[in-house]
mmCIF file of the C-alpha atoms, coordinates in Angstrom:
data_MODEL
# 
_entry.id   MODEL 
# 
loop_
_atom_site.group_PDB 
_atom_site.id 
_atom_site.type_symbol 
_atom_site.label_atom_id 
_atom_site.label_alt_id 
_atom_site.label_comp_id 
_atom_site.label_asym_id 
_atom_site.label_entity_id 
_atom_site.label_seq_id 
_atom_site.pdbx_PDB_ins_code 
_atom_site.Cartn_x 
_atom_site.Cartn_y 
_atom_site.Cartn_z 
_atom_site.occupancy 
_atom_site.B_iso_or_equiv 
_atom_site.pdbx_formal_charge 
_atom_site.auth_seq_id 
_atom_site.auth_comp_id 
_atom_site.auth_asym_id 
_atom_site.auth_atom_id 
_atom_site.pdbx_PDB_model_num 
ATOM 1   C CA . MET A 1 1   ? -164.878 -42.308 113.743 1.00 0.00 ? 1   MET A CA 1 
ATOM 2   C CA . PRO A 1 2   ? -164.219 -38.417 114.287 1.00 0.00 ? 2   PRO A CA 1 
ATOM 3   C CA . PHE A 1 3   ? -162.045 -36.642 111.794 1.00 0.00 ? 3   PHE A CA 1 
ATOM 4   C CA . ASP A 1 4   ? -158.748 -37.526 113.258 1.00 0.00 ? 4   ASP A CA 1 
ATOM 5   C CA . CYS A 1 5   ? -158.921 -40.833 113.827 1.00 0.00 ? 5   CYS A CA 1 
ATOM 6   C CA . THR A 1 6   ? -159.377 -41.239 117.914 1.00 0.00 ? 6   THR A CA 1 
ATOM 7   C CA . PRO A 1 7   ? -161.653 -44.642 118.350 1.00 0.00 ? 7   PRO A CA 1 
ATOM 8   C CA . VAL A 1 8   ? -164.916 -44.366 119.608 1.00 0.00 ? 8   VAL A CA 1 
ATOM 9   C CA . LEU A 1 9   ? -165.137 -47.236 121.571 1.00 0.00 ? 9   LEU A CA 1 
ATOM 10  C CA . GLU A 1 10  ? -162.907 -48.155 124.357 1.00 0.00 ? 10  GLU A CA 1 
ATOM 11  C CA . ARG A 1 11  ? -161.548 -51.950 124.735 1.00 0.00 ? 11  ARG A CA 1 
ATOM 12  C CA . GLN A 1 12  ? -163.990 -52.529 127.646 1.00 0.00 ? 12  GLN A CA 1 
ATOM 13  C CA . ASN A 1 13  ? -166.869 -51.926 125.222 1.00 0.00 ? 13  ASN A CA 1 
ATOM 14  C CA . LEU A 1 14  ? -166.126 -53.986 122.522 1.00 0.00 ? 14  LEU A CA 1 
ATOM 15  C CA . PRO A 1 15  ? -169.290 -56.588 121.662 1.00 0.00 ? 15  PRO A CA 1 
ATOM 16  C CA . GLU A 1 16  ? -169.400 -60.396 123.253 1.00 0.00 ? 16  GLU A CA 1 
ATOM 17  C CA . ARG A 1 17  ? -169.894 -63.198 121.481 1.00 0.00 ? 17  ARG A CA 1 
ATOM 18  C CA . ASP A 1 18  ? -171.670 -66.302 122.644 1.00 0.00 ? 18  ASP A CA 1 
ATOM 19  C CA . ASN A 1 19  ? -171.029 -64.439 125.887 1.00 0.00 ? 19  ASN A CA 1 
ATOM 20  C CA . HIS A 1 20  ? -167.216 -63.857 126.254 1.00 0.00 ? 20  HIS A CA 1 
ATOM 21  C CA . PRO A 1 21  ? -165.902 -60.423 125.090 1.00 0.00 ? 21  PRO A CA 1 
ATOM 22  C CA . VAL A 1 22  ? -163.760 -60.519 121.878 1.00 0.00 ? 22  VAL A CA 1 
ATOM 23  C CA . GLU A 1 23  ? -160.021 -60.451 122.572 1.00 0.00 ? 23  GLU A CA 1 
ATOM 24  C CA . VAL A 1 24  ? -157.917 -58.806 119.731 1.00 0.00 ? 24  VAL A CA 1 
ATOM 25  C CA . ASP A 1 25  ? -154.106 -60.553 119.939 1.00 0.00 ? 25  ASP A CA 1 
ATOM 26  C CA . SER A 1 26  ? -152.104 -57.522 118.538 1.00 0.00 ? 26  SER A CA 1 
ATOM 27  C CA . THR A 1 27  ? -148.991 -59.484 119.007 1.00 0.00 ? 27  THR A CA 1 
ATOM 28  C CA . MET A 1 28  ? -149.223 -61.965 115.857 1.00 0.00 ? 28  MET A CA 1 
ATOM 29  C CA . PRO A 1 29  ? -147.347 -61.300 112.886 1.00 0.00 ? 29  PRO A CA 1 
ATOM 30  C CA . ILE A 1 30  ? -148.896 -60.039 109.797 1.00 0.00 ? 30  ILE A CA 1 
ATOM 31  C CA . PRO A 1 31  ? -149.375 -62.304 107.521 1.00 0.00 ? 31  PRO A CA 1 
ATOM 32  C CA . VAL A 1 32  ? -148.848 -61.554 103.682 1.00 0.00 ? 32  VAL A CA 1 
ATOM 33  C CA . ARG A 1 33  ? -151.558 -61.712 101.922 1.00 0.00 ? 33  ARG A CA 1 
ATOM 34  C CA . ASP A 1 34  ? -152.670 -61.916 98.348  1.00 0.00 ? 34  ASP A CA 1 
ATOM 35  C CA . VAL A 1 35  ? -153.843 -59.118 96.605  1.00 0.00 ? 35  VAL A CA 1 
ATOM 36  C CA . PRO A 1 36  ? -156.840 -59.883 94.292  1.00 0.00 ? 36  PRO A CA 1 
ATOM 37  C CA . THR A 1 37  ? -156.258 -59.336 90.620  1.00 0.00 ? 37  THR A CA 1 
ATOM 38  C CA . ARG A 1 38  ? -159.194 -56.640 90.269  1.00 0.00 ? 38  ARG A CA 1 
ATOM 39  C CA . TYR A 1 39  ? -156.574 -54.394 92.792  1.00 0.00 ? 39  TYR A CA 1 
ATOM 40  C CA . VAL A 1 40  ? -153.457 -54.609 90.717  1.00 0.00 ? 40  VAL A CA 1 
ATOM 41  C CA . ARG A 1 41  ? -153.699 -52.953 87.636  1.00 0.00 ? 41  ARG A CA 1 
ATOM 42  C CA . PRO A 1 42  ? -149.973 -51.656 85.867  1.00 0.00 ? 42  PRO A CA 1 
ATOM 43  C CA . GLU A 1 43  ? -150.956 -47.889 85.579  1.00 0.00 ? 43  GLU A CA 1 
ATOM 44  C CA . ARG A 1 44  ? -151.404 -48.483 89.452  1.00 0.00 ? 44  ARG A CA 1 
ATOM 45  C CA . GLY A 1 45  ? -148.784 -51.154 90.863  1.00 0.00 ? 45  GLY A CA 1 
ATOM 46  C CA . GLU A 1 46  ? -145.743 -48.474 90.382  1.00 0.00 ? 46  GLU A CA 1 
ATOM 47  C CA . ALA A 1 47  ? -147.219 -45.561 92.112  1.00 0.00 ? 47  ALA A CA 1 
ATOM 48  C CA . THR A 1 48  ? -148.898 -47.420 94.553  1.00 0.00 ? 48  THR A CA 1 
ATOM 49  C CA . THR A 1 49  ? -145.416 -49.140 95.612  1.00 0.00 ? 49  THR A CA 1 
ATOM 50  C CA . ALA A 1 50  ? -143.870 -45.716 95.503  1.00 0.00 ? 50  ALA A CA 1 
ATOM 51  C CA . VAL A 1 51  ? -146.280 -44.215 97.843  1.00 0.00 ? 51  VAL A CA 1 
ATOM 52  C CA . LEU A 1 52  ? -145.689 -47.270 100.244 1.00 0.00 ? 52  LEU A CA 1 
ATOM 53  C CA . LEU A 1 53  ? -142.079 -47.354 100.226 1.00 0.00 ? 53  LEU A CA 1 
ATOM 54  C CA . ARG A 1 54  ? -142.180 -43.492 100.966 1.00 0.00 ? 54  ARG A CA 1 
ATOM 55  C CA . ALA A 1 55  ? -144.698 -43.721 103.790 1.00 0.00 ? 55  ALA A CA 1 
ATOM 56  C CA . ARG A 1 56  ? -142.973 -46.729 105.403 1.00 0.00 ? 56  ARG A CA 1 
ATOM 57  C CA . GLN A 1 57  ? -139.696 -44.209 105.152 1.00 0.00 ? 57  GLN A CA 1 
ATOM 58  C CA . LEU A 1 58  ? -141.800 -41.262 106.865 1.00 0.00 ? 58  LEU A CA 1 
ATOM 59  C CA . LEU A 1 59  ? -142.181 -43.956 109.698 1.00 0.00 ? 59  LEU A CA 1 
ATOM 60  C CA . ALA A 1 60  ? -138.998 -46.167 110.112 1.00 0.00 ? 60  ALA A CA 1 
ATOM 61  C CA . VAL A 1 61  ? -138.171 -44.532 113.177 1.00 0.00 ? 61  VAL A CA 1 
ATOM 62  C CA . GLU A 1 62  ? -140.859 -44.983 115.878 1.00 0.00 ? 62  GLU A CA 1 
ATOM 63  C CA . ARG A 1 63  ? -140.588 -41.432 117.443 1.00 0.00 ? 63  ARG A CA 1 
ATOM 64  C CA . HIS A 1 64  ? -142.182 -40.629 113.785 1.00 0.00 ? 64  HIS A CA 1 
ATOM 65  C CA . TRP A 1 65  ? -144.904 -42.736 114.545 1.00 0.00 ? 65  TRP A CA 1 
ATOM 66  C CA . CYS A 1 66  ? -148.280 -41.608 115.879 1.00 0.00 ? 66  CYS A CA 1 
ATOM 67  C CA . LYS A 1 67  ? -151.878 -42.684 116.998 1.00 0.00 ? 67  LYS A CA 1 
ATOM 68  C CA . GLY A 1 68  ? -155.206 -40.669 117.310 1.00 0.00 ? 68  GLY A CA 1 
ATOM 69  C CA . SER A 1 69  ? -154.584 -38.135 114.811 1.00 0.00 ? 69  SER A CA 1 
ATOM 70  C CA . PHE A 1 70  ? -153.111 -38.119 111.226 1.00 0.00 ? 70  PHE A CA 1 
ATOM 71  C CA . ALA A 1 71  ? -150.405 -36.163 112.055 1.00 0.00 ? 71  ALA A CA 1 
ATOM 72  C CA . ARG A 1 72  ? -148.664 -34.547 115.133 1.00 0.00 ? 72  ARG A CA 1 
ATOM 73  C CA . SER A 1 73  ? -145.979 -32.299 115.720 1.00 0.00 ? 73  SER A CA 1 
ATOM 74  C CA . TRP A 1 74  ? -142.931 -32.780 118.029 1.00 0.00 ? 74  TRP A CA 1 
ATOM 75  C CA . LEU A 1 75  ? -145.054 -30.710 120.568 1.00 0.00 ? 75  LEU A CA 1 
ATOM 76  C CA . ASP A 1 76  ? -147.346 -34.036 119.969 1.00 0.00 ? 76  ASP A CA 1 
ATOM 77  C CA . ILE A 1 77  ? -150.146 -31.704 118.806 1.00 0.00 ? 77  ILE A CA 1 
ATOM 78  C CA . PRO A 1 78  ? -152.476 -32.986 115.939 1.00 0.00 ? 78  PRO A CA 1 
ATOM 79  C CA . VAL A 1 79  ? -151.749 -31.284 112.759 1.00 0.00 ? 79  VAL A CA 1 
ATOM 80  C CA . PRO A 1 80  ? -152.983 -32.066 109.029 1.00 0.00 ? 80  PRO A CA 1 
ATOM 81  C CA . ALA A 1 81  ? -150.719 -34.279 107.853 1.00 0.00 ? 81  ALA A CA 1 
ATOM 82  C CA . ARG A 1 82  ? -149.510 -32.021 104.876 1.00 0.00 ? 82  ARG A CA 1 
ATOM 83  C CA . SER A 1 83  ? -148.349 -29.343 107.162 1.00 0.00 ? 83  SER A CA 1 
ATOM 84  C CA . VAL A 1 84  ? -144.873 -28.379 107.553 1.00 0.00 ? 84  VAL A CA 1 
ATOM 85  C CA . LEU A 1 85  ? -145.279 -29.199 111.039 1.00 0.00 ? 85  LEU A CA 1 
ATOM 86  C CA . ALA A 1 86  ? -145.999 -32.484 111.181 1.00 0.00 ? 86  ALA A CA 1 
ATOM 87  C CA . GLN A 1 87  ? -143.262 -34.642 112.396 1.00 0.00 ? 87  GLN A CA 1 
ATOM 88  C CA . ARG A 1 88  ? -145.007 -37.859 113.660 1.00 0.00 ? 88  ARG A CA 1 
ATOM 89  C CA . TYR A 1 89  ? -147.656 -39.663 111.273 1.00 0.00 ? 89  TYR A CA 1 
ATOM 90  C CA . CYS A 1 90  ? -150.103 -42.469 111.832 1.00 0.00 ? 90  CYS A CA 1 
ATOM 91  C CA . ALA A 1 91  ? -150.254 -44.903 109.143 1.00 0.00 ? 91  ALA A CA 1 
ATOM 92  C CA . LEU A 1 92  ? -152.836 -43.442 107.336 1.00 0.00 ? 92  LEU A CA 1 
ATOM 93  C CA . GLY A 1 93  ? -151.223 -39.964 107.391 1.00 0.00 ? 93  GLY A CA 1 
ATOM 94  C CA . ALA A 1 94  ? -148.099 -41.359 106.343 1.00 0.00 ? 94  ALA A CA 1 
ATOM 95  C CA . ILE A 1 95  ? -149.835 -42.683 102.871 1.00 0.00 ? 95  ILE A CA 1 
ATOM 96  C CA . MET A 1 96  ? -151.128 -39.440 103.020 1.00 0.00 ? 96  MET A CA 1 
ATOM 97  C CA . ARG A 1 97  ? -147.866 -37.355 103.441 1.00 0.00 ? 97  ARG A CA 1 
ATOM 98  C CA . ALA A 1 98  ? -146.496 -39.793 100.768 1.00 0.00 ? 98  ALA A CA 1 
ATOM 99  C CA . GLY A 1 99  ? -148.910 -39.063 98.397  1.00 0.00 ? 99  GLY A CA 1 
ATOM 100 C CA . ARG A 1 100 ? -148.881 -35.322 98.618  1.00 0.00 ? 100 ARG A CA 1 
ATOM 101 C CA . GLU A 1 101 ? -145.242 -35.538 98.495  1.00 0.00 ? 101 GLU A CA 1 
ATOM 102 C CA . LEU A 1 102 ? -144.842 -37.103 95.582  1.00 0.00 ? 102 LEU A CA 1 
ATOM 103 C CA . GLY A 1 103 ? -147.989 -36.254 93.543  1.00 0.00 ? 103 GLY A CA 1 
ATOM 104 C CA . LEU A 1 104 ? -149.521 -39.385 93.373  1.00 0.00 ? 104 LEU A CA 1 
ATOM 105 C CA . PRO A 1 105 ? -152.903 -41.078 94.368  1.00 0.00 ? 105 PRO A CA 1 
ATOM 106 C CA . THR A 1 106 ? -152.833 -43.024 97.608  1.00 0.00 ? 106 THR A CA 1 
ATOM 107 C CA . GLU A 1 107 ? -156.608 -45.032 97.601  1.00 0.00 ? 107 GLU A CA 1 
ATOM 108 C CA . ALA A 1 108 ? -154.577 -47.870 96.151  1.00 0.00 ? 108 ALA A CA 1 
ATOM 109 C CA . ALA A 1 109 ? -151.509 -47.642 98.703  1.00 0.00 ? 109 ALA A CA 1 
ATOM 110 C CA . CYS A 1 110 ? -154.758 -47.421 101.352 1.00 0.00 ? 110 CYS A CA 1 
ATOM 111 C CA . LYS A 1 111 ? -156.307 -50.396 99.970  1.00 0.00 ? 111 LYS A CA 1 
ATOM 112 C CA . ALA A 1 112 ? -152.888 -52.564 99.590  1.00 0.00 ? 112 ALA A CA 1 
ATOM 113 C CA . LEU A 1 113 ? -152.262 -51.719 103.657 1.00 0.00 ? 113 LEU A CA 1 
ATOM 114 C CA . GLU A 1 114 ? -156.037 -52.052 104.848 1.00 0.00 ? 114 GLU A CA 1 
ATOM 115 C CA . LEU A 1 115 ? -156.226 -55.844 102.668 1.00 0.00 ? 115 LEU A CA 1 
ATOM 116 C CA . GLN A 1 116 ? -152.636 -56.586 104.493 1.00 0.00 ? 116 GLN A CA 1 
ATOM 117 C CA . THR A 1 117 ? -154.770 -55.513 108.248 1.00 0.00 ? 117 THR A CA 1 
ATOM 118 C CA . GLY A 1 118 ? -157.992 -56.648 107.146 1.00 0.00 ? 118 GLY A CA 1 
ATOM 119 C CA . VAL A 1 119 ? -159.386 -54.030 109.143 1.00 0.00 ? 119 VAL A CA 1 
ATOM 120 C CA . PRO A 1 120 ? -159.872 -50.246 108.262 1.00 0.00 ? 120 PRO A CA 1 
ATOM 121 C CA . ILE A 1 121 ? -156.477 -48.587 108.748 1.00 0.00 ? 121 ILE A CA 1 
ATOM 122 C CA . ALA A 1 122 ? -157.136 -46.076 111.065 1.00 0.00 ? 122 ALA A CA 1 
ATOM 123 C CA . ASP A 1 123 ? -158.645 -48.394 113.309 1.00 0.00 ? 123 ASP A CA 1 
ATOM 124 C CA . TRP A 1 124 ? -155.984 -50.955 113.070 1.00 0.00 ? 124 TRP A CA 1 
ATOM 125 C CA . ASN A 1 125 ? -152.947 -48.165 113.826 1.00 0.00 ? 125 ASN A CA 1 
ATOM 126 C CA . ASP A 1 126 ? -155.135 -46.725 116.511 1.00 0.00 ? 126 ASP A CA 1 
ATOM 127 C CA . ASP A 1 127 ? -155.604 -49.722 118.113 1.00 0.00 ? 127 ASP A CA 1 
ATOM 128 C CA . ARG A 1 128 ? -154.421 -49.290 121.716 1.00 0.00 ? 128 ARG A CA 1 
ATOM 129 C CA . LEU A 1 129 ? -152.170 -52.513 121.953 1.00 0.00 ? 129 LEU A CA 1 
ATOM 130 C CA . ARG A 1 130 ? -150.604 -51.892 118.194 1.00 0.00 ? 130 ARG A CA 1 
ATOM 131 C CA . THR A 1 131 ? -146.841 -51.765 118.336 1.00 0.00 ? 131 THR A CA 1 
ATOM 132 C CA . HIS A 1 132 ? -144.980 -49.745 115.713 1.00 0.00 ? 132 HIS A CA 1 
ATOM 133 C CA . SER A 1 133 ? -142.898 -52.805 114.500 1.00 0.00 ? 133 SER A CA 1 
ATOM 134 C CA . GLU A 1 134 ? -146.482 -54.287 113.547 1.00 0.00 ? 134 GLU A CA 1 
ATOM 135 C CA . VAL A 1 135 ? -147.188 -51.241 111.593 1.00 0.00 ? 135 VAL A CA 1 
ATOM 136 C CA . THR A 1 136 ? -143.506 -51.322 109.848 1.00 0.00 ? 136 THR A CA 1 
ATOM 137 C CA . ALA A 1 137 ? -144.689 -55.298 109.273 1.00 0.00 ? 137 ALA A CA 1 
ATOM 138 C CA . ALA A 1 138 ? -147.748 -54.538 107.693 1.00 0.00 ? 138 ALA A CA 1 
ATOM 139 C CA . PHE A 1 139 ? -146.204 -51.919 105.260 1.00 0.00 ? 139 PHE A CA 1 
ATOM 140 C CA . ASP A 1 140 ? -143.211 -54.097 104.495 1.00 0.00 ? 140 ASP A CA 1 
ATOM 141 C CA . ALA A 1 141 ? -145.651 -56.994 103.470 1.00 0.00 ? 141 ALA A CA 1 
ATOM 142 C CA . ALA A 1 142 ? -147.958 -54.705 101.542 1.00 0.00 ? 142 ALA A CA 1 
ATOM 143 C CA . ILE A 1 143 ? -144.944 -53.275 99.609  1.00 0.00 ? 143 ILE A CA 1 
ATOM 144 C CA . LEU A 1 144 ? -143.458 -57.079 98.764  1.00 0.00 ? 144 LEU A CA 1 
ATOM 145 C CA . ASN A 1 145 ? -147.132 -58.082 97.722  1.00 0.00 ? 145 ASN A CA 1 
ATOM 146 C CA . PHE A 1 146 ? -147.349 -55.235 95.349  1.00 0.00 ? 146 PHE A CA 1 
ATOM 147 C CA . ALA A 1 147 ? -144.052 -55.258 94.132  1.00 0.00 ? 147 ALA A CA 1 
ATOM 148 C CA . ALA A 1 148 ? -144.592 -58.812 93.218  1.00 0.00 ? 148 ALA A CA 1 
ATOM 149 C CA . ALA A 1 149 ? -147.591 -58.179 91.545  1.00 0.00 ? 149 ALA A CA 1 
# 
């Protein structure tokens, strides 16, 4: 995958399984998955929850969410997530921005969201059929899962 999270494969190029194309149903609700205990450490739990909450706040409004790059300006120009021009974020870009704003590590927050989606965050966020409500639902599930742990 390129550094700006643009998808490499188009939907029609997905691999086939048993002579049937692989179909991805992005309309399914995101289930809350249990986080394995090896990812839950008391010293990481609060920081992870804080980063996920801040990232969720950054993506609360649909116009603040984007695909294809970590962050974009209002003119739809890709910018770094840490840029003062960044106004729209992908799921991973929002986590990166939240971690930078709070001065907290982001690895555990990325892993928590990845455990909810079941695939790498950048690929999941940039899926052609992905919706804003699915992204916020995944953040909500990750927050609930980590806050309960």
